[in-house]
Structure formats: structure tokens, C-alpha cells
N, CA, C and O of each residue as an XYZ file, in Angstrom:
512
protein
N    -276.828    -62.104    -22.283
C    -277.638    -61.461    -23.000
C    -276.518    -60.982    -24.239
O    -275.348    -60.722    -23.961
N    -276.979    -60.919    -25.421
C    -275.926    -60.871    -26.443
C    -276.472    -59.390    -26.962
O    -277.678    -59.270    -27.182
N    -275.597    -58.291    -27.152
C    -275.546    -57.089    -27.806
C    -275.052    -57.469    -29.360
O    -274.200    -58.321    -29.614
N    -275.622    -56.824    -30.146
C    -275.427    -56.751    -31.606
C    -275.049    -55.244    -32.227
O    -275.648    -54.227    -31.877
N    -274.059    -55.258    -33.115
C    -273.853    -54.015    -33.417
C    -273.815    -54.033    -35.106
O    -272.884    -54.657    -35.616
N    -274.635    -53.476    -35.849
C    -274.666    -53.689    -37.336
C    -273.762    -52.589    -37.957
O    -273.746    -51.482    -37.419
N    -272.916    -52.862    -39.193
C    -272.176    -51.629    -39.736
C    -272.091    -51.978    -41.251
O    -272.343    -53.139    -41.574
N    -271.783    -51.143    -42.129
C    -271.731    -51.426    -43.376
C    -272.269    -51.106    -44.513
O    -271.904    -51.249    -45.680
N    -273.442    -50.527    -43.881
C    -274.310    -49.756    -44.837
C    -273.966    -48.692    -45.554
O    -273.067    -47.952    -45.153
N    -274.690    -48.437    -46.827
C    -274.383    -47.194    -47.459
C    -274.935    -47.160    -48.684
O    -275.496    -48.185    -49.073
N    -274.899    -46.041    -49.506
C    -275.377    -45.696    -50.748
C    -274.380    -46.210    -51.749
O    -273.175    -45.979    -51.851
N    -275.417    -47.184    -52.668
C    -274.721    -47.944    -53.910
C    -275.465    -47.356    -55.055
O    -276.458    -46.637    -54.936
N    -274.908    -47.718    -56.179
C    -275.432    -47.806    -57.457
C    -275.886    -49.228    -57.534
O    -275.423    -50.213    -56.959
N    -277.121    -49.107    -58.554
C    -277.476    -50.834    -59.017
C    -276.625    -51.454    -59.567
O    -275.930    -50.915    -60.429
N    -276.470    -52.683    -59.227
C    -275.459    -53.535    -59.587
C    -274.347    -53.762    -58.795
O    -273.788    -54.858    -58.830
N    -273.885    -52.704    -57.958
C    -273.069    -52.837    -56.983
C    -273.021    -53.996    -55.898
O    -273.761    -54.980    -55.924
N    -272.175    -53.776    -55.064
C    -271.991    -54.711    -54.072
C    -271.777    -53.717    -52.668
O    -271.276    -52.594    -52.720
N    -272.241    -54.347    -51.473
C    -271.820    -54.080    -50.181
C    -271.557    -55.118    -49.509
O    -271.811    -56.257    -49.901
N    -270.937    -54.793    -48.262
C    -270.818    -56.053    -47.047
C    -271.137    -55.750    -45.918
O    -270.355    -55.004    -45.328
N    -272.242    -56.149    -45.275
C    -272.607    -55.786    -43.988
C    -272.097    -56.608    -43.170
O    -271.768    -57.745    -43.507
N    -271.932    -56.020    -41.685
C    -271.158    -56.798    -40.767
C    -271.732    -56.643    -39.361
O    -271.820    -55.516    -38.875
N    -272.040    -57.489    -38.832
C    -272.623    -57.268    -37.161
C    -271.702    -58.280    -36.082
O    -271.552    -59.501    -36.119
N    -271.287    -57.505    -35.348
C    -270.469    -57.719    -34.173
C    -271.279    -58.233    -32.885
O    -272.364    -57.708    -32.635
N    -270.911    -58.969    -32.290
C    -271.764    -59.507    -31.289
C    -270.729    -59.471    -29.785
O    -269.518    -59.683    -29.709
N    -271.507    -59.195    -28.907
C    -270.700    -58.866    -27.631
C    -270.500    -60.123    -26.515
O    -269.707    -60.162    -25.574
N    -271.490    -61.137    -26.937
C    -271.396    -62.590    -26.370
C    -270.131    -63.303    -26.578
O    -269.554    -63.424    -27.658
N    -269.779    -63.732    -25.520
C    -268.505    -64.716    -25.421
C    -268.967    -66.046    -26.146
O    -268.250    -66.614    -26.969
N    -270.309    -66.529    -25.750
C    -270.823    -67.701    -26.219
C    -271.611    -67.479    -27.704
O    -272.714    -67.981    -27.917
N    -271.051    -66.840    -28.475
C    -271.663    -66.387    -29.791
C    -272.079    -67.580    -30.587
O    -273.052    -67.609    -31.340
N    -271.066    -68.784    -30.298
C    -271.392    -69.839    -31.129
C    -272.735    -70.766    -30.898
O    -273.157    -71.709    -31.567
N    -273.252    -70.147    -29.699
C    -274.495    -70.656    -29.306
C    -275.926    -70.199    -29.574
O    -277.019    -70.599    -29.171
N    -275.477    -69.061    -30.531
C    -276.486    -68.435    -31.403
C    -276.672    -68.834    -32.882
O    -275.725    -68.972    -33.657
N    -277.887    -68.998    -33.192
C    -278.198    -68.801    -34.545
C    -278.440    -67.559    -35.056
O    -279.124    -66.840    -34.328
N    -278.058    -67.068    -36.155
C    -277.779    -65.510    -36.657
C    -278.570    -65.395    -37.907
O    -278.541    -66.357    -38.675
N    -279.179    -64.491    -38.176
C    -279.897    -63.941    -39.217
C    -279.712    -62.384    -39.941
O    -279.396    -61.525    -39.118
N    -279.817    -62.048    -40.922
C    -280.325    -60.688    -41.444
C    -281.708    -60.707    -41.697
O    -282.324    -61.692    -42.106
N    -282.280    -59.380    -41.397
C    -283.568    -59.219    -41.847
C    -283.623    -57.830    -42.634
O    -282.535    -57.256    -42.597
N    -284.506    -57.221    -43.260
C    -284.506    -56.031    -43.654
C    -285.748    -55.603    -43.745
O    -286.649    -56.429    -43.893
N    -286.098    -53.880    -43.653
C    -287.611    -53.792    -43.567
C    -287.327    -52.297    -44.483
O    -286.382    -51.549    -44.236
N    -288.210    -52.085    -45.426
C    -288.404    -51.380    -46.540
C    -289.441    -50.369    -46.013
O    -290.411    -50.891    -45.463
N    -289.423    -48.837    -46.081
C    -290.186    -47.890    -45.816
C    -291.791    -48.333    -45.998
O    -292.207    -48.345    -47.156
N    -292.613    -48.655    -45.046
C    -293.926    -48.893    -45.304
C    -294.184    -50.402    -45.418
O    -295.300    -50.786    -45.768
N    -293.256    -51.231    -45.154
C    -293.299    -52.618    -45.296
C    -293.131    -53.381    -44.111
O    -292.571    -52.877    -43.138
N    -293.619    -54.709    -44.090
C    -293.057    -55.355    -42.681
C    -291.638    -55.865    -42.894
O    -291.127    -56.057    -43.998
N    -291.043    -56.068    -41.674
C    -289.575    -56.749    -41.284
C    -289.782    -58.029    -42.238
O    -290.845    -58.649    -42.274
N    -288.587    -58.376    -43.051
C    -288.609    -59.517    -43.712
C    -287.166    -60.167    -43.574
O    -286.144    -59.482    -43.526
N    -287.180    -61.551    -43.516
C    -285.837    -62.619    -43.712
C    -285.291    -62.249    -45.004
O    -285.902    -62.116    -46.064
N    -283.974    -62.091    -44.751
C    -282.866    -62.201    -45.775
C    -282.178    -63.278    -46.078
O    -282.215    -63.883    -47.149
N    -281.463    -63.561    -45.016
C    -280.689    -64.875    -44.756
C    -280.405    -65.291    -43.460
O    -280.452    -64.426    -42.586
N    -280.073    -66.619    -43.096
C    -279.767    -67.013    -41.819
C    -278.459    -68.334    -41.749
O    -278.151    -69.104    -42.659
N    -278.056    -68.275    -40.793
C    -277.203    -69.267    -40.439
C    -277.049    -69.830    -39.246
O    -277.196    -69.121    -38.250
N    -276.687    -71.363    -39.096
C    -276.780    -71.970    -38.016
C    -275.475    -71.534    -37.317
O    -274.630    -70.767    -37.777
N    -275.462    -72.162    -36.118
C    -274.391    -72.159    -34.891
C    -273.115    -72.088    -35.516
O    -272.418    -71.093    -35.315
N    -272.695    -73.064    -36.288
C    -271.439    -73.867    -36.765
C    -271.082    -73.285    -38.049
O    -269.956    -73.409    -38.530
N    -272.161    -72.567    -38.685
C    -271.908    -72.045    -39.892
C    -272.125    -72.926    -41.363
O    -271.909    -72.571    -42.522
N    -272.613    -74.140    -40.845
C    -272.807    -75.294    -41.936
C    -274.023    -75.452    -42.753
O    -274.209    -76.156    -43.745
N    -274.913    -74.545    -42.048
C    -276.251    -74.357    -42.562
C    -276.937    -72.955    -42.887
O    -277.253    -72.171    -41.992
N    -277.138    -72.708    -44.227
C    -277.601    -71.546    -44.174
C    -278.887    -71.451    -45.209
O    -279.059    -72.298    -46.085
N    -279.818    -70.262    -44.999
C    -280.893    -70.473    -45.657
C    -281.081    -68.787    -46.134
O    -280.606    -67.876    -45.457
N    -281.811    -68.571    -47.339
C    -281.859    -67.317    -47.925
C    -283.254    -67.137    -48.684
O    -283.810    -67.937    -49.436
N    -283.650    -65.906    -48.292
C    -285.071    -65.785    -49.043
C    -284.919    -65.712    -50.536
O    -283.824    -65.394    -51.000
N    -286.032    -66.009    -51.397
C    -285.817    -66.161    -52.828
C    -284.989    -64.857    -53.262
O    -284.233    -64.847    -54.233
N    -285.207    -63.834    -52.480
C    -284.784    -62.498    -53.319
C    -283.526    -62.265    -53.355
O    -282.960    -61.493    -54.128
N    -282.797    -63.249    -52.106
C    -281.148    -62.837    -51.973
C    -280.543    -64.228    -52.449
O    -279.327    -64.286    -52.271
N    -281.047    -65.224    -52.945
C    -280.467    -66.348    -53.445
C    -279.653    -66.218    -54.768
O    -280.218    -65.887    -55.810
N    -278.282    -66.488    -54.711
C    -277.423    -66.268    -56.043
C    -276.645    -65.071    -55.846
O    -275.511    -64.953    -56.311
N    -277.321    -64.028    -55.054
C    -276.811    -62.721    -55.003
C    -276.282    -62.404    -53.458
O    -275.358    -61.605    -53.308
N    -276.790    -62.942    -52.515
C    -276.341    -62.591    -51.038
C    -275.447    -63.775    -50.470
O    -275.748    -64.935    -50.752
N    -274.558    -63.544    -49.823
C    -273.797    -64.434    -48.890
C    -273.553    -64.409    -47.383
O    -272.746    -63.567    -46.988
N    -274.097    -65.160    -46.539
C    -273.999    -65.059    -45.289
C    -272.727    -65.709    -44.596
O    -272.539    -66.873    -44.949
N    -271.888    -65.239    -43.757
C    -271.120    -66.179    -43.145
C    -270.735    -65.623    -41.742
O    -271.044    -64.474    -41.425
N    -270.041    -66.472    -40.892
C    -269.983    -66.123    -39.563
C    -268.545    -66.656    -39.325
O    -268.004    -67.623    -39.861
N    -268.049    -65.792    -38.388
C    -266.816    -66.174    -37.711
C    -266.727    -66.204    -36.145
O    -266.555    -65.231    -35.411
N    -266.883    -67.561    -35.772
C    -267.213    -67.523    -34.406
C    -265.826    -67.320    -33.225
O    -265.971    -67.222    -32.007
N    -264.639    -67.296    -33.893
C    -263.478    -66.757    -33.225
C    -263.471    -65.524    -33.290
O    -262.639    -64.940    -32.596
N    -264.476    -64.659    -34.216
C    -264.352    -63.070    -34.038
C    -265.726    -62.639    -33.559
O    -266.024    -61.450    -33.447
N    -266.492    -63.557    -33.300
C    -267.999    -63.010    -32.993
C    -268.519    -62.236    -33.855
O    -269.070    -61.212    -33.452
N    -268.475    -62.527    -35.231
C    -268.818    -61.682    -36.280
C    -269.810    -62.801    -37.338
O    -269.679    -64.002    -37.574
N    -270.730    -61.871    -37.771
C    -271.603    -62.273    -39.071
C    -271.559    -61.526    -40.085
O    -271.702    -60.366    -39.700
N    -271.421    -61.587    -41.310
C    -271.357    -61.066    -42.214
C    -272.043    -61.334    -43.563
O    -271.670    -62.357    -44.137
N    -273.125    -60.474    -44.257
C    -273.752    -60.434    -45.188
C    -273.192    -59.770    -46.572
O    -273.538    -58.648    -46.941
N    -272.486    -60.418    -47.131
C    -272.048    -59.949    -48.772
C    -273.124    -59.997    -49.725
O    -273.791    -60.980    -50.049
N    -273.212    -58.760    -50.150
C    -274.412    -58.308    -51.198
C    -273.804    -58.051    -52.530
O    -273.013    -57.115    -52.638
N    -274.111    -58.825    -53.597
C    -273.739    -58.287    -54.859
C    -275.129    -58.140    -55.830
O    -276.224    -58.621    -55.540
N    -274.812    -57.349    -57.067
C    -275.715    -56.986    -57.965
C    -276.998    -56.543    -57.367
O    -278.117    -56.989    -57.619
N    -276.713    -55.717    -56.639
C    -277.637    -54.771    -55.926
C    -278.674    -54.184    -56.920
O    -278.371    -53.659    -57.992
N    -280.179    -54.364    -56.343
C    -281.169    -53.699    -56.919
C    -281.843    -52.744    -56.354
O    -281.612    -52.824    -55.148
N    -282.720    -51.679    -56.622
C    -283.290    -50.629    -55.952
C    -284.233    -51.174    -55.001
O    -284.723    -50.418    -54.163
N    -284.569    -52.502    -55.036
C    -285.779    -53.013    -54.345
C    -284.964    -53.533    -53.099
O    -285.591    -53.819    -52.079
N    -283.536    -53.674    -53.139
C    -283.091    -54.176    -51.951
C    -282.760    -52.784    -50.772
O    -282.143    -52.750    -49.708
N    -283.381    -51.901    -51.440
C    -282.961    -50.489    -50.512
C    -283.893    -50.730    -49.307
O    -285.080    -50.986    -49.513
N    -283.331    -50.649    -47.895
C    -284.007    -50.934    -46.531
C    -283.061    -50.404    -45.731
O    -282.115    -49.683    -46.048
N    -283.517    -50.983    -44.223
C    -282.764    -50.809    -42.996
C    -282.696    -52.584    -42.792
O    -283.612    -53.380    -42.585
N    -281.241    -52.798    -42.946
C    -281.069    -54.041    -42.569
C    -280.482    -54.259    -41.293
O    -279.471    -53.606    -41.035
N    -281.030    -55.242    -40.244
C    -280.923    -55.782    -39.120
C    -280.301    -56.993    -38.915
O    -280.652    -57.904    -39.664
N    -279.272    -57.278    -37.894
C    -278.592    -58.401    -37.640
C    -279.589    -59.050    -36.421
O    -280.171    -58.302    -35.636
N    -279.688    -60.208    -36.371
C    -280.488    -60.923    -35.320
C    -280.044    -62.008    -34.706
O    -279.237    -62.668    -35.361
N    -280.313    -62.388    -33.681
C    -279.573    -63.678    -32.817
C    -280.634    -64.351    -31.991
O    -281.408    -63.714    -31.277
N    -280.645    -65.694    -32.115
C    -281.483    -66.235    -31.141
C    -280.677    -67.419    -30.549
O    -279.951    -68.073    -31.297
N    -280.785    -67.734    -29.155
C    -279.955    -68.887    -28.445
C    -280.667    -70.082    -28.892
O    -281.891    -70.133    -29.010
N    -279.697    -71.238    -29.185
C    -280.132    -72.481    -29.205
C    -279.358    -73.492    -28.973
O    -278.171    -73.446    -29.295
N    -279.910    -74.577    -28.373
C    -278.949    -75.478    -27.854
C    -278.833    -76.721    -29.034
O    -278.235    -77.763    -28.769
N    -279.402    -76.513    -30.213
C    -279.746    -77.337    -31.098
C    -278.664    -76.693    -32.138
O    -278.926    -75.675    -32.778
N    -277.405    -77.397    -32.246
C    -276.364    -77.033    -33.465
C    -276.884    -76.977    -34.715
O    -276.611    -76.146    -35.581
N    -277.899    -78.193    -34.810
C    -278.228    -78.289    -36.505
C    -279.878    -77.959    -36.628
O    -280.715    -78.650    -37.209
N    -280.077    -76.770    -35.950
C    -281.417    -76.465    -35.803
C    -281.944    -75.754    -37.122
O    -281.284    -74.762    -37.431
N    -282.876    -76.030    -37.857
C    -283.346    -75.456    -39.298
C    -283.136    -73.845    -38.835
O    -283.141    -73.380    -37.695
N    -282.967    -73.230    -40.002
C    -283.006    -71.675    -39.696
C    -284.580    -71.139    -39.602
O    -285.553    -71.596    -40.201
N    -284.530    -70.113    -38.736
C    -285.992    -69.571    -38.419
C    -286.002    -68.416    -39.387
O    -285.054    -67.684    -39.670
N    -287.254    -68.379    -39.854
C    -287.343    -67.104    -40.917
C    -288.553    -66.295    -40.321
O    -288.906    -65.378    -41.063
N    -289.200    -66.405    -39.270
C    -290.117    -65.672    -38.512
C    -288.951    -64.487    -37.601
O    -287.920    -64.772    -36.993
N    -289.511    -63.316    -37.782
C    -288.801    -62.274    -36.726
C    -289.038    -62.502    -35.201
O    -288.335    -62.161    -34.250
N    -290.324    -63.229    -35.235
C    -290.560    -63.728    -33.855
C    -289.600    -64.591    -32.804
O    -289.631    -64.619    -31.574
N    -288.749    -65.273    -33.729
C    -288.132    -66.273    -33.185
C    -286.760    -65.739    -32.706
O    -286.051    -66.368    -31.920
N    -286.408    -64.439    -33.274
C    -285.290    -64.004    -32.621
C    -285.450    -62.785    -31.568
O    -286.109    -61.769    -31.785
N    -284.767    -63.056    -30.453
C    -284.737    -62.143    -29.126
C    -283.819    -61.085    -29.286
O    -283.951    -60.049    -28.635
N    -282.772    -61.272    -30.203
C    -281.655    -60.084    -29.837
C    -281.795    -59.484    -31.487
O    -282.228    -60.110    -32.454
N    -281.272    -58.053    -31.448
C    -281.353    -57.387    -32.633
C    -280.241    -56.226    -32.523
O    -280.027    -55.641    -31.462
N    -279.588    -55.962    -33.660
C    -278.812    -54.940    -33.950
C    -279.722    -53.417    -33.957
O    -280.916    -53.409    -33.658
N    -279.092    -52.362    -34.279
C    -279.696    -51.138    -34.182
C    -280.033    -50.765    -35.714
O    -280.572    -49.667    -35.852
N    -279.815    -51.459    -36.802
C    -280.061    -51.441    -38.206
C    -279.016    -50.676    -38.875
O    -278.287    -49.884    -38.278
N    -278.960    -50.898    -39.992
C    -277.756    -50.356    -40.801
C    -278.763    -49.700    -42.300
O    -279.641    -50.441    -42.742
N    -278.580    -48.622    -42.816
C    -279.427    -48.089    -43.982
C    -278.475    -48.568    -45.240
O    -277.290    -48.275    -45.398
N    -279.280    -49.357    -46.068
C    -278.705    -49.735    -47.379
C    -279.521    -48.833    -48.555
O    -280.695    -49.160    -48.733
N    -279.128    -48.016    -49.153
C    -279.708    -47.393    -50.349
C    -279.206    -47.686    -51.521
O    -278.011    -47.437    -51.684
N    -279.919    -48.241    -52.549
C    -279.564    -48.742    -53.875
C    -280.218    -47.732    -54.922
O    -281.432    -47.543    -55.005
N    -279.320    -47.152    -55.654
C    -279.745    -45.953    -56.369
C    -280.087    -46.572    -58.067
O    -279.306    -47.367    -58.589
N    -280.954    -46.231    -58.566
C    -281.307    -46.850    -60.037
C    -280.486    -46.058    -61.177
O    -280.612    -46.373    -62.360
């Protein structure tokens, strides 16, 4: 069972950048597809970005395309989300998520129900 620890959130001005990081406890980290979700107050949790087991496949929500980059390091058991050109509407709690898969080239799942393991969340606040 993998344990995830999110970090890197904070307060940033619009147009600024932040890098979120997720550290996983599991030695078989490379067996998990990973993703970042976010949840703003009063809204449902939504998919932001995902990456497959070996890092060759990524997927982004339309709101994240061109601004956010997801990357993983299977040697360090980490997955990062680099966020640039932040907007006030990016304000939310961001969660790292993992799902075990035997299929390396499995398409990235975008539904939160497809993920079994979650980090505790890290707050990102973008001031306008």
C-alpha cells in the first residue's frame, strides 16, 4: 500500500509559478500511474494532470495545458507538478493520487474514482 505526501503549495501572485511535489513510500512506485487533482471551495475534485508508469504518457486538463507540466522520477519515488502562469482560478487544494496498474501503457484515468491512494493535499492560493 502506497503512502503519498504532498508538498510545495503556498501563496503566489497571478502570473507566478509553483512546483508541487509528491513523495511516495512504496518501493514499487513504478507500478503506479500518478495524477494531480485539485478541489476549490464549493467545487468537485477535478483532474489536473496525469502520468503513466514510465513517464512516457502524460495527460492534462484543458485548463492546465501549456502552463503545467507533470513529471516523475521512479528512482526517487516522486512526481512533480510544475505550474506556471498561475491564475486566480487555479486556487485550490491540490492532491497527489496513485493507482496500481499492471499495464505500462494504460491511458491516463481522469476520474478520481479510478485512484485508490491520495496525499493529504497542499493548498495553492493565487492572488490577483
